[in-house]
Every structure is written in C-alpha cells, then in structure tokens.
ROKETOR-814420 format. One record per residue: x, y, z of N, C-alpha, C, O in turn; residue number from 1. Coordinates in steps of 0.001 Angstrom, whole numbers, plus 524288, in hexadecimal, padded with zeros to 5 digits. Each point is the difference from the previous one (the first is absolute). Last residue first. Layout:
REM ROKETOR-814420
NODE n_east n_north  n_up ca_east ca_north ca_up c_east c_north  c_up o_east o_north  o_up vonu
NODE      X       Y     Z       X        Y     Z      X       Y     Z      X       Y     Z  NUM
...
END
This chain:
REM ROKETOR-814420
NODE n_east n_north  n_up ca_east ca_north ca_up c_east c_north  c_up o_east o_north  o_up vonu
NODE  83F05   4CCAB 3BCA1   8060F    803E5 7FEE4  800EB   802A3 7F896  803DD   8029E 7FED5  131
NODE  7EBAE   7FA4D 80ED3   80278    7FE03 7FB1D  80391   8014A 80016  800AF   804BC 8007C  130
NODE  7F2A9   7F8F5 8130F   80245    804B2 7F970  8031B   7FC33 7FCAB  80139   7FB99 8017F  129
NODE  7F07E   7FE3F 80BAA   805B2    7FEFC 800DB  800F9   803F0 7FAA4  7FE0E   7FF9A 7FBA0  128
NODE  7F23F   803F5 8107F   800BC    7FD9E 7FBB6  80564   8007F 7FFCE  80247   803B0 80215  127
NODE  7EBB2   7FA79 80BA3   80657    801C5 7FF80  8015C   7FC59 7FC62  7FF27   7FB46 7FFBD  126
NODE  7F190   802DA 809AF   7FE5F    803E2 7FA62  80667   80125 7FDDF  800E5   80233 7FBD2  125
NODE  7F5B7   7F0ED 815DF   80516    80035 7FC32  7FF4D   80355 7FA41  7FF2F   7FD56 7FC15  124
NODE  7F5CE   800A8 81731   7FFAF    7FE3F 7FA5C  80404   803F4 7FCB3  7FFF7   804AC 7FEDE  123
NODE  7FC24   7F09B 815B0   8038A    802E8 7FCDC  7FE00   800D8 7F9BD  7FFC0   7FC08 7FD4C  122
NODE  7FA1D   7FB60 8120A   7FC88    804D2 80068  80313   80358 7FC78  7FEFD   804A3 7FF3F  121
NODE  80645   7E82B 80266   7FB54    80072 7FFCA  7FCFA   804D2 7FE1F  7FC6D   7FFFF 7FCC8  120
NODE  81097   7FC4E 81302   800A2    7FC1C 7FB48  7F974   800E4 7FE59  7FC1F   7FFC3 802D5  119
NODE  80CF7   80FDD 80A24   7FDF5    7FB19 7FEFD  7FEA1   7FD2B 7FAA0  7FEBE   802A6 7FC30  118
NODE  80A42   80ED6 80A05   7F9C8    7FF57 7FE90  7FD80   7FADE 802DB  7FC09   7FFE8 802B7  117
NODE  81566   800DA 7FD5A   7FE11    80642 8041E  7FA87   7FF73 7FF37  7FCE0   80029 803A7  116
NODE  80E64   7F313 7F220   800C6    7FF87 80568  7FBBD   80226 803B1  7FDAD   7FDDC 803A0  115
NODE  80134   805D3 7EB48   7FC65    7FA8B 801D0  80318   7FF43 80492  7FD42   7FE11 80372  114
NODE  80B38   80F09 7F3E2   7FAF7    8015C 7FFD7  7FC52   7FD3F 8033A  7FCCA   80218 802E8  113
NODE  8150B   7FA48 7F879   7FFBC    80305 8042C  7F919   801AB 8000E  7FE0F   800B0 80459  112
NODE  805C1   7F43A 7EDFB   8007F    7FCBB 804DD  7FEC9   8035D 804A7  7FCCA   7FECB 8035F  111
NODE  80263   80A64 7EE53   7FF21    7FBD2 7FF10  7FD6E   7FE4B 80407  7FB93   800BC 801BB  110
NODE  811DC   8063D 7F8E4   7FE1F    80470 802BA  7F926   7FDB2 8009D  7FCEF   8031E 80200  109
NODE  811C4   7F212 7F72A   801D0    8031D 80451  7FC74   80109 80293  7FF48   7FE39 80469  108
NODE  7FEA9   7FD95 7EAA2   7FE66    7FAE2 803CD  80219   80227 80408  7FD57   7FE0E 80381  107
NODE  8076E   80BA8 7EFF6   7F880    80079 8002A  7FE83   7FBA4 804EE  7FC3B   7FFEA 802FC  106
NODE  81505   8020D 7F75E   7FF47    803D9 802DC  7FA3D   80028 801D8  7FDF5   80198 8040D  105
NODE  8090B   7F1B0 7F16F   802C8    7FF88 805AA  7FD48   80454 80443  7FEDF   7FF8A 804A7  104
NODE  7FE66   80206 7E8A6   7FD90    7FC56 8003D  7FFC7   7FF86 80686  7FC06   800A0 802A2  103
NODE  80AE8   810F1 7F4B3   80170    7F97F 80000  7FABC   7FFB1 80350  7FD66   8032F 8027F  102
NODE  804A4   80E78 7FD7E   802F0    7FEDB 7FBD9  801EC   7F903 7FF33  8041C   7FE9E 7FDEB  101
NODE  7E9F3   80E44 805CF   803D3    80057 80380  80354   7FB66 7FB84  7FE0E   7FDD4 7FC2E  100
NODE  7EF46   80FD4 805CC   80486    7FC85 7FC78  80323   7FEE1 8036D  80018   8029B 8040B   99
NODE  7EC67   7FFD4 80138   80389    80279 7FED9  80560   7FC41 7FDE3  800A1   7FB3E 80057   98
NODE  7EE3B   802F6 80DD4   80049    7FF6B 7FB25  80516   803FB 7FF20  8014D   8030D 8037C   97
NODE  7F271   7EFAA 80D45   8041B    80479 7FD6C  801D4   7FFA1 7F8B8  8004C   7FC23 7FD27   96
NODE  7EFCA   800B0 81378   80110    80086 7FB78  806E9   802F7 7FFB2  801CA   8044F 80128   95
NODE  7F11C   7F33A 80E3D   804B9    8014F 7FF62  800AD   80049 7F97E  8010A   7FBA1 7FE4A   94
NODE  7F0D8   801A9 81214   7FFF4    7FE13 7FB83  804FA   80566 7FF2D  80014   8044D 80225   93
NODE  7F4E4   7FC96 80CAD   80311    7FDCF 7FFE1  803A1   7FC27 7FD10  802B0   7FC86 801F5   92
NODE  7F25A   81320 7FC13   7FCDF    7FCD2 80228  801E0   7F776 8010E  7FDC2   7FBC9 7FF6C   91
NODE  80F19   812F4 7F5EC   7F9AC    7FFF9 80186  7FE1C   7FB65 801D2  80104   7FB92 7FE6E   90
NODE  8134E   80E37 7FC52   7FBE4    7FD15 800B3  7FA04   80004 8035F  7FED3   80251 8040C   89
NODE  8125B   7FFDE 7ED44   7FD36    80306 8029F  7FC1C   7FC07 803AF  7FDF2   7FBFC 7FE55   88
NODE  81462   80967 7F57B   7FF8F    7FE4E 805ED  7FA68   80236 800FB  7FF4F   80493 80153   87
NODE  80F0E   7FD61 7EC89   7FBBC    801D6 80454  7FD2F   7FAA0 803CF  7FFE2   7FB77 7FE67   86
NODE  81506   80630 7FBF9   7FA22    7FE2C 7FE31  7FDA5   8034B 803F1  80132   801AF 80458   85
NODE  810E7   802CA 7FAF7   7FD7B    80385 7FE9B  7F8BC   7FCA1 7FF2F  7FC1B   802A2 7FEFE   84
NODE  815C7   7F4E3 80486   7FEFB    80478 803CB  7FC7D   802AD 800DA  7FEED   801BD 8045A   83
NODE  80607   7F291 7EC6C   7FCFD    7FEE2 80430  7FE62   802EC 8056C  7FBE3   7FFA7 80278   82
NODE  80D06   80735 7F12F   7FA90    7FF0D 7FE69  7FBA9   7FDC2 80416  7FBB6   80123 801DC   81
NODE  81776   8012D 8001B   7FC49    804A0 7FF46  7FC4D   7FF52 7FEA1  7FD12   8038D 80162   80
NODE  80C60   7ED10 803B7   80149    8026F 7FA91  7FC11   80303 8029D  7FC59   7FDD3 8023E   79
NODE  80B45   7F584 80EEB   7FA91    80051 7FA6D  80139   805AA 7FC25  80203   8037B 802A3   78
NODE  80924   7F464 80BE1   80223    7FC54 7FBCC  7FAC4   80187 7FAF6  7FF77   7FE88 7FB74   77
NODE  80190   808BC 816AB   802B1    802E9 7FC41  80120   7FDFD 7F917  80169   80235 7FBF7   76
NODE  7EDBF   7FF6A 81332   803C4    7FBBE 7FEDD  8022E   7FF56 7FB40  7FDFE   7FE55 7FBF6   75
NODE  7F83F   80E0E 80F75   804E7    7FD7E 8016A  80155   7FB22 7FF41  8022F   7FCC1 802CC   74
NODE  7EFC7   80B0C 7F55B   802D5    80317 800FE  8058B   80045 801A3  803BA   80278 7FE3A   73
NODE  7ED50   7F097 802C9   80199    800EE 7FAAB  805BD   8045B 7FFA2  8041C   7FEAB 7FDE5   72
NODE  7F2BF   7FE33 810BD   80129    7FBC2 7FE94  80316   7FEC6 7FB67  8039C   7FCEA 7FF3F   71
NODE  7F0C8   8116A 805C7   803DB    8008F 801E0  8068F   7FB63 800AD  80492   800E4 80135   70
NODE  7E710   7FF1C 7F709   8039E    80470 7FD8C  807A9   8009B 80291  80423   800EA 7FDBA   69
NODE  7EDCE   7F2F3 80A65   802F8    7FEC4 7F9B9  801E4   8027E 7FE33  80411   7FEB5 7FDC8   68
NODE  7F34C   80951 8111E   805E2    7FAC7 80034  80072   7FBE2 7FA22  803EA   7FDAB 7FE74   67
NODE  7F0DB   81107 803A5   8039F    803C4 801B5  8037A   7FA26 800BE  804BE   7FFD7 7FF3A   66
NODE  7EBCE   7FBDB 7FC2E   80261    80078 7FAD3  80395   804B0 8016D  80118   802FB 7FC64   65
NODE  7F63E   7F465 80F03   80065    7FAD3 7FD85  8041F   804E4 7FC17  80491   7FEEA 7FEF2   64
NODE  7F1BC   80BB2 80CC0   803E1    7FDC6 801D1  80334   7FB04 7FBCD  804CB   7FFFD 8005A   63
NODE  7ED30   80861 7FA6E   804B5    803AB 801F8  80442   7FC21 80091  8039E   7FE66 7FD44   62
NODE  7EBA9   7F8C6 803A1   80256    800D9 7FA8E  803D1   803A7 801E3  802EC   7FD46 802AD   61
NODE  7F5D3   801AA 80B13   8030E    7FB6E 800A2  800C2   7FDF2 7F89B  802A8   7FC39 7FEA9   60
NODE  7F2D3   813BC 8094E   8068B    80092 8018D  80273   7FB36 7FFD2  80458   7FFCB 8020F   59
NODE  7EE7C   80998 7F102   7FEDB    7FC41 804DF  80719   7FE2D 8018B  8040B   7FEFF 7FD98   58
NODE  7F78B   80CCB 7F2BD   801E8    80336 804A8  7FF12   7FA4F 80504  80274   80090 80419   57
NODE  800A6   7FA1B 7E751   7FC8C    80126 802A3  8011B   800F3 80433  802C6   7FCA7 8020E   56
NODE  8016B   8053D 7E9B4   8039A    7FEA2 80448  7FB47   8012A 80565  7FD98   80429 80024   55
NODE  80057   80281 7ED8B   7FB41    7FA38 802D0  80367   7FDE4 804DC  7FDE2   7FCC6 802DF   54
NODE  80A64   80EBB 7EFC7   7FD54    8045E 80308  7FC29   7FB70 803BF  7FDF3   8018D 80410   53
NODE  80F55   7F7E0 7F134   80338    80253 80791  7FC2C   80214 80156  7FF9E   800D6 804B8   52
NODE  7F7FE   7F111 7EDC6   8059B    8040D 7FFE0  800CD   80235 80500  7FE0A   7FE43 80408   51
NODE  7F71A   7EE92 7F40D   7FFC9    80543 80529  80533   8039A 7FDA7  803F3   7FDE6 7FE3B   50
NODE  7EF3C   7F50D 7F59B   80443    80040 801E2  80164   80559 80303  7FF2A   80474 7FE64   49
NODE  7EF95   7F3B9 7F9A3   80222    7FE01 804E9  806DC   8013F 80210  801E6   7FE71 80422   48
NODE  7F5B8   805E4 7EBE1   7FDE3    80458 802DF  8004D   7FC53 8055D  7FEA0   80275 803E5   47
NODE  810CE   7FCDA 7ECD4   7FAE6    7FE0E 800C8  7FC65   803B2 804D2  801F6   803F6 801E7   46
NODE  80820   804F1 7F253   80327    7FCE5 8021A  7FA3C   7FC17 801EC  7FB78   80147 7FF04   45
NODE  8042C   805A9 7EC1E   80157    804D8 8076A  8008A   7F8CA 80316  7FFAD   7FB98 7FE1B   44
NODE  807F4   805FB 7EE91   7FB6F    7FF72 800C0  8008C   80387 807F7  80320   8026A 802BF   43
NODE  802DB   7FF32 7E959   7FF8E    800EF 803DA  7FBE1   7FED3 80347  7FB89   801C7 7FFDE   42
NODE  8130E   7F943 7F058   7F99C    7FFD3 800AC  800AB   800EB 8075D  802DE   7FDCE 8032E   41
NODE  80CCE   80174 7F021   7FCA3    80345 7FE5E  7FA18   7FFC4 800EB  7FC96   801CE 7FD23   40
NODE  813C1   7F73B 808A8   7FBED    7FCD4 7FB71  7FB47   803A2 7FCF5  7FC85   7FF46 7FCC4   39
NODE  81287   801FA 81295   7FC98    7FD6F 801EC  7FB71   7FFE6 7FAF0  7FB60   7FF0C 800E8   38
NODE  81551   80A2C 8004B   80087    7FC70 800AA  7FB13   7FB20 80044  800E2   7FB56 7FF40   37
NODE  80171   8183E 8002E   802F8    7FC00 8056C  80027   7FAB0 80112  8009D   7FD84 80413   36
NODE  7F804   80DB2 7EE2C   8055B    802C4 80191  8026C   7FBE2 8045C  80467   7FE5F 8010C   35
NODE  7EB0B   8007F 7FAB6   8025E    7FAB5 7FD64  80524   80338 7FDC2  8026A   7FE9F 7FC14   34
NODE  7F309   809AE 8109E   80007    7FB1B 801E7  80275   7FD13 7FA83  80164   7FB76 800C2   33
NODE  7FA64   815C1 7FCD5   8037E    7FE97 804ED  80173   7FC68 7FF88  80468   7FF6E 7FE28   32
NODE  7ECF3   8020E 7F64A   80632    80240 7FE7C  804EE   7FF26 8038F  80426   7FDF6 7FEAF   31
NODE  7E9B6   80073 80628   801EC    7F9C1 7FE7E  804A8   80297 7FD8A  8041E   7FDCE 80129   30
NODE  7F454   81096 8067A   8022F    7FB17 80217  8008A   7FD20 7FF47  8028A   7FD8C 80344   29
NODE  7F6C8   80D5D 7F141   8056D    8023F 802A7  80321   7FB71 80184  803DA   7FDBE 7FE36   28
NODE  7EB3F   800C5 7FBC9   80327    7FD8F 7FE11  804D7   80434 801A9  803C1   7FF8C 7FD07   27
NODE  7F026   8026B 80C8A   7FEF4    7FA4D 80045  8037D   7FFFC 7FCD7  803B5   7FDC5 80219   26
NODE  7F89E   81493 7FC80   80295    7FD9B 80618  801DA   7FAC4 8007B  80434   7FF58 8023E   25
NODE  7F1F7   806DF 7EDC9   8048D    7FFA1 800CE  803C6   7FEB6 803AB  80412   7FD76 7FFA6   24
NODE  7EA05   800EA 7FEDE   80212    7FCAA 7FDC1  804D3   80239 80141  80240   7FD9C 80383   23
NODE  7F44B   80E2F 8046E   7FF53    7FBD7 80283  8036D   7FAE5 7FDAC  80290   7FD4D 8030C   22
NODE  7FB04   810ED 7F222   803F4    801DD 8062C  7FF21   7FB45 801D5  8038B   7FD07 7FEAF   21
NODE  7EF7F   801F5 7F4A2   80626    80084 7FCED  803F2   7FFBE 8047F  8032A   7FC64 8004C   20
NODE  7EB00   806B0 80545   800FA    7FC95 7FE87  80623   7FD60 7FEEE  802B1   7FCD9 80271   19
NODE  7F86F   8149B 7FDDE   7FF47    7FE45 80403  801D7   7FB9C 7FFC1  804B1   7FF97 800FA   18
NODE  7F6EA   80683 7EF04   805B4    801F2 8034D  800A3   7FF16 803F6  804BE   7FFAC 800B5   17
NODE  7E97E   7FC19 7FA7C   80533    7FC31 7FC75  80420   800F4 80181  802B6   7FC7E 801DD   16
NODE  7EF49   80DCD 80365   80147    7FC7A 801C8  8035E   7FB3A 7FF5B  801DB   7FCAF 802F2   15
NODE  7FB9E   81678 7F59A   803B6    800BD 805DC  7FFC8   7F6F4 80326  80338   7FDDB 802DA   14
NODE  7F366   806D9 7EAA8   804A1    7FE40 8011A  80483   800AB 8046F  8044B   7FDE0 80069   13
NODE  7E7AF   80240 80115   8026D    7FAF5 7FE66  806B5   800CA 7FE10  80335   7FCA8 8014A   12
NODE  7F486   81318 80283   7FFDB    7FB5A 80483  800A7   7FA1D 7FEA9  80212   7FCE9 8030C   11
NODE  7FCAD   8101E 7F07E   8061B    8013A 80234  7FDFD   7FD04 804CE  803C9   7FD9F 801C4   10
NODE  7F07E   7FFC7 7F39D   803CD    8004C 7FC7C  804E6   80085 8049E  803D1   7FD1B 8006C    9
NODE  7EB7C   807EC 804D7   800DA    7FAB7 7FF7D  803E7   7FF68 7FF5C  80276   7FF20 80409    8
NODE  7FA1A   810F5 7F915   8006B    7FF6C 805CD  802B5   7F875 80084  80414   7FE1F 801B8    7
NODE  7F492   80843 7ED06   804C8    80204 80231  8018D   7FC77 804FC  8024F   7FBCA 80046    6
NODE  7EC32   8039B 7F9F2   803F5    7FC61 7FE79  80797   800F2 801B6  80376   7FD2E 801C8    5
NODE  7ECEB   80EB3 80356   80285    7FB48 804D8  8033E   7FA5C 7FBED  802B2   7FC69 801B9    4
NODE  7F955   81588 7F63F   80443    7FEAE 80421  8001E   7FBA0 801CB  80402   7FD6F 800B1    3
NODE  7EFFD   8021C 7F128   806B3    8008C 7FF18  8039B   801C4 803E8  804AB   7FEE4 7FFB3    2
NODE  7E95A   801F2 80057   80016    7FB1A 800A5  8062E   80024 7FF1C  802CE   7FDD6 80341    1
END
C-alpha cells in the first residue's frame, strides 16, 4: 500500500506544479498590462472583435479594405500611427482598430471608412493616444 500512496503523492505534486505554471503565465500577462498602463487587469478582447486574421477573402470585402487603406495611406496629413491602423472587412462590416494621434485624425479615418463601406457599417475601435 505504501508504493500506491507514494505514486498518489507524486501525481498530486505534478498536478499542482502544472496548475501553478498556468497561473504564473496569467500573472505574467497581467504584469505586462500594468507596465503598459492598463491598470493590471488583463481582459481579453471581446469575442466579436475581429483581427487581421478574420479578414474575409470575399472580393467585395477585400476591395473595401483596399480602398480604405489606399485613401488613408495617400493622406499625408495623417500620422504614421493612422497609416498603420488595422482595417478588417467581414460580411460588409468594417472594423477599425489601433492608435491615432488626435480626435480629428480618428474622425477623418472613420469618415473615410464610412464613405467607402457605407454609414452604419463601421465599428470604430480606434484609440486616441495620450501624451
């Protein structure tokens, strides 16, 4: 019976160690968020927030993204940050994400996207960078 208890104790120790590793990684991510000024709370993006990997391959979605990107890139009054915003078109809806330098810049990018995609089809997730 003694070897069985030893194996059980080892199994429990390994399980606790694996669980601790998972907690460490979560704490590490939270620490990084604190360093970036996010208040120490690591919250995942909402499940409905599309990423660049969600860009549709439908010709109409690709065309909308391309047209918005070209208009933003050709505007020399916009900052480098504005030129680099994420634009994702999926099923006729456009999501804009990333930092911009001012509220005016944000409004300009949203206006470009709405002209191209249509009013009510733009999800503005742009953030104005703080000084």
